[in-house]
N, C-alpha and C positions, 0 to 999 in steps of 0.2 A: 682638765683643760690645759693645753700646752702653754708654757710660759712664753710671753711675748719676747721676741728678740730685742735686745737693746740696740738702739740706733747708733751707728758708728759716728764718732765725733768728726765733723768735717776737718780735713787737713788744710792748712793754709801756711802762708809765708809772711804773715803780717808782722810788722815791727811795732804795732801798737802795744803799749804796756798792758799787762793783765789787769792792773788797777784801773786803767783807763777804760778797758772793755767792760769791766764790772760796772763802772759808773754809767757807761752808755746803756747797758741793759736796764739798769734801774731807772734811768732817765726816760727811756722810751716807754717802759712799762707804766710809768707814773702819769696819770691823766693831767693834762693842762689845757682844758678847753678855752676857747675864746672868751675873754672876760672873767675867767676863773683860773688864771695861770699860776696863782701864788704857790700852790703845792710844788709844782715843778721848779718854780723859781727859787724856792728855798733849797731844794736839792742842788740846783746849779750854783747858787751863791756859796753854799757850804763847800762845794768842790773847787770853785775858782778862787775862793778867798785865800787858798794856800799859795797861789801863784802871783798875787797882786799886792799892792801896798795899801789900798783901801777900797771899800765898796759903798755903794748907795743905791737906793731905789727911788722911783718916783710915785706919785699918788695912785697911778693905775697899774703898777706892778712891774714896769720895766726895771731890770736889774743890771747893774754896771759894776765892773771891777776896773780899777785905775792903777796903772803902772807909771811910776815917776810923775806923780801929780804936781800941779802948780806951775807947769811950764807954759810959756805964751803960745807955743805951737801945739795943736791938739790933733791927734789922729784917732779915728774910730775904726774898729773892726766890729761888724754887727751881724746878728742873725735874729730870727724871730722865734719866740717860745710857744706860741699858741697852736692848738690843733683844732681842726674842724669838729663839729659836734652837733647835737640837737637840743632843742628846748621842749619841755612838756608844754603843750598848748591847750589841750582839751581832754577832759576825763569823762567817759561815758558813765551812765547809770550802772552799767554792767561791769565797770572796772577796767575797761580798755583805755589806752592812753594814746592820743594823737599828738603829733609833733610839728614843730617848725624848725627850719634849718638855723644853725649857728655857724655861719661861714659856708663855704662851697661844698658841703657834704654831698656825696653821690647817692641819690635815692635808689638807683638801680642795683646797688650791691647790698641793700639792707635786708631783704627777706631772708629769714632764718638766722640772722646774726644775733649773737648774745651781746648784751649791753649792761652797763651799770647806770642806774639812775642815782644821781647825787642829791639825795633828799636831806631833810632837816635832821633825820635820825641816823644818817650815815648812808653807805652804799646799799642799794637795792638791786638785786639781779633781775633781769627781764630779758625777753626775746622779742624780736620782730616777728610777729605771727604772719602767716601767709597760707592761703587755702591750698590743700593738697592738689596735685596735678589732676587727680581723678575728678575733682569737682570743678576744675577750671575749664576742662575741655568738653566738647559735645554741645548739642542743642543748637548748632549753627551760629552761635554768637562768637564774636571775635574775642580771643583771650585777652584779659586785662593785663596791662603792664604796670609794674610798681611805680607809683607817683606819691608825692608827699601826702596828698589828700586821701590816699587809700592804704597807707601804711599805718600800722598801730603796734604798740607794745603791749605785751601780756606779762604781767609780773606775778600772776597767780591770784591776784585779788579778783573778786567777783561782784564787787559793788564799789561805788564811789567812796563810801565810807572806809572800806577796807584799804583802798589806795591811800586815803588820808591817814589812816592809822599807821601806815608804813613810813610816814613822813614825806610822802611825795606831794608836790604842789605844782600848780601852774608856774612856769618859769624855772623849774628844776632842770639842770643840765644833764644830758645823757651822752655817754661815751661808749665806744666799742670796747669789748674785753680783750680782744686779740693783742698779743704783745710781741716782744723781741724774740728772734730765733736766728740760727745760722744754717745756711745751706752749703752744698758742696762748692768747691772752687772759689772760696773766699767771698761768697755772696751773703748778705745779711737781709733779713726781712723784719718788718714791724709796721705798726701804725704810727703816724706822726713823725716819720723821718723828715717829712715836710713840716717844720724845718728844725726839729730838735737835733738833727744831725749837724746843722749849722751851729747851734749852741755848743754842742760837744766840740766841734772843730775849733771854734774861737777860744774855748777854754784850753784846749791842747796847745794852741799857739802860746798862750800865757805860760803854760807848763814848760814848753821848750825854751822860752826866753829866760825863765828862772833857772832851769837846769843848766843851761849853757852860760849863765851869768852875763847876759847881754845887757848893756847899758844904752838905753835909747836917748837921743837928743831932743826928745819931745815927750809930752804926756800921751800915753796910750789908753784909750777908753775901750774896754771890752764890753760890748753892749748886747744884751739879750732882751729884745723888745717884745712887747705884747701887741695883740690885736692887729697883726698884719693881715689875717685872713678876711677881715671885714673892711679893708680900706687903708692899710698902712698907718693906722692911727697911733700906735705906740711910737713908731719911728718919727712921726710928725712932732710929737711932744718932746721926745728926748733930743732931737736935733736942735730944736729951739733952745733947750736948756744948755746943752754942751757947747753949741756953736763951733763945730769942728772945722779944721782947715782942710782935712782930707778924710774921706770915708771909703772903706773897703767893705762891701756887703757880700755876704755869702748866703746862697739859697739853693734850692734844688731846681733842676730843669728836666725836661722829658728825655728819656732814652727813646729814640725814634726808630729803633731797629726791630721792634716787635710788630706783629700783624696789626692791621686796622689803623695805622698812622701814616699819613701822607707826607713824605719827606719834602715834596715840592712846597708844602706849606710850613711844616715844622722844622725843616732842616735835617742835618745828619749828625746825630749825637748818640754815642754808644757807651754804656757802662763799661768800666775797666780801661778806658782809653784816655783818662785824665780829665781834669776840670774843664768846664766850658766857659769861655770868655765871650761876652756879648758886646756887639756894636749897636748903638742906638743913641738917640738925642740926649738922654739923661746920663749916658756914660761919657766921662771926660776922656777925649781922645789921647791926650798926652799921658795921662795917668794909665790908660789902657796900654799904650805902647811901652811904658815903663814896666808894667806887669809882664807883657809879652817878652821883653828883653830879659827880665829876671828869669822867666821860665826857660828861655833858650840857654841862658848862661848856666843855669843849674841843672839842665837836662831833664826838666819836668815836662812831660807831654801835655799839650792843651788842645782843646777843640774850639772851634769858632762857631758862633751863631749870630743872627741878626734879629733885632726886635723892632717893632714898629714905633708907634707914638710913645709907648711907655714900656718899661721892663716888666711891669706887673709885680714888682718887688719893692722892698724898702729903699732900694737905690733911688727911686723917684722922690721919696720924701727927703732924703738927705741932699740930693743934688740941688733941689729947688728951695731948700730951707734958707732962712736968713738972707744973706747977700749972695747965696750960691756957694756950693761946696763941691769941689772936684771929687767925683765919686766913680767907683768902678764896681762891676758885678762879677764875682767868681762863683760859678754855679757847679754843683755836683750832679752828674747824671743819675736819674732815678726812673725805675720802671713802676708802672701801676700807681701813679700819683692819685691821692685822695681815696685810696682803698686801705684795707687793713693789712695788706701784704706789700706795701711799698718796698722796693728792692733796690739795693745799691751794692757797690763793690768796695772791699777794703782798700784796694790799690788807689781808688779815687779819693777815699777819705785821707789817706796818707799824703797823696800828691797835693790835695787842696790845702791841707795843713801846712805842708812845706812851702807851697807857693805863697801863702799869706805871710808866713814867717820870714822867708827870704825877701819879700817885698818890703816888709817893715824894716829890715836891716839895711835896705838900699835907700829908703826914704830919709830925707833930712829936712829941716826947716828951710834950707837953701835950694831944695829941688825945684827947678823951674817948671811950673805947670801953666805959665801964661802962654796963650796963643800968639801974643804980640811981642815976644822977646826972643 
């Protein structure tokens, strides 16, 4: 048999450090399902602790690094750490496993996917079974489409007892196996870039502040929150605890340049053209203008989008917490959200990191964010 050709390493012009990229790959490959984020949070805390003065966690697993602690003025930069996943819900007598969603996981991508079941005895490999095309067609019946109620996992067990012997139980969480990879022209793919890319970027902001020996006139809280995917819950808790004066949130947004997306509804956002800034009720207009001014002054390209009642991100939790917190959302364009091949561009990662970094250097406790002064 001929030896398979080795894939060429994608060429790029990224300025991200090799150590940073190695951390990103490990971080993306590590499962952090909603409600079970602690494994990824340990990785993140170990990485970010080198760039901050102190760290702490809250009871549900949100992780925080603090630079210049103890100051009366407090600024947050935030991302969320959790990834969509599944729960074991029902085990048949023949050993097949039915599931419930844990967050907004897309059932249509599931057939033939490989997964890990996180059981009491460790990881168990399994697959989403799906009938062969030969058996689905014919007979005049309409072909069935994948739905939560007709999708199952097959782990090789052939009885309920064999499933239990593997340590699998109702409530065990299930994650996809697919991980990090690089494509041509500086594109990256992986599952859970939504929003562990945000966790990576806020950590890199901390790294830049330390490397450039910047002294901030306020306390900076670098926050990696849990449970965003099921209702912004981690952000709610940590916002009440920190009580920040300003919050800069980073998350992903849709690249709308691919087929099957209506730009009249979703707007015009493209990977590789810079971070996206949102207009919406939860976004503080003066803080947003400050970010736009910073971007223009630093030559950082940005894209604009409008949101409706809510941003659908942790911005909403910070904006409306306590007595109200001026908040802004800086999003990174992403293709194929909530799949195992979420795709983004290195240029956007670098630009988003730099925009947050430059904004932090511009902010001071005296920055006027009042609409009435």
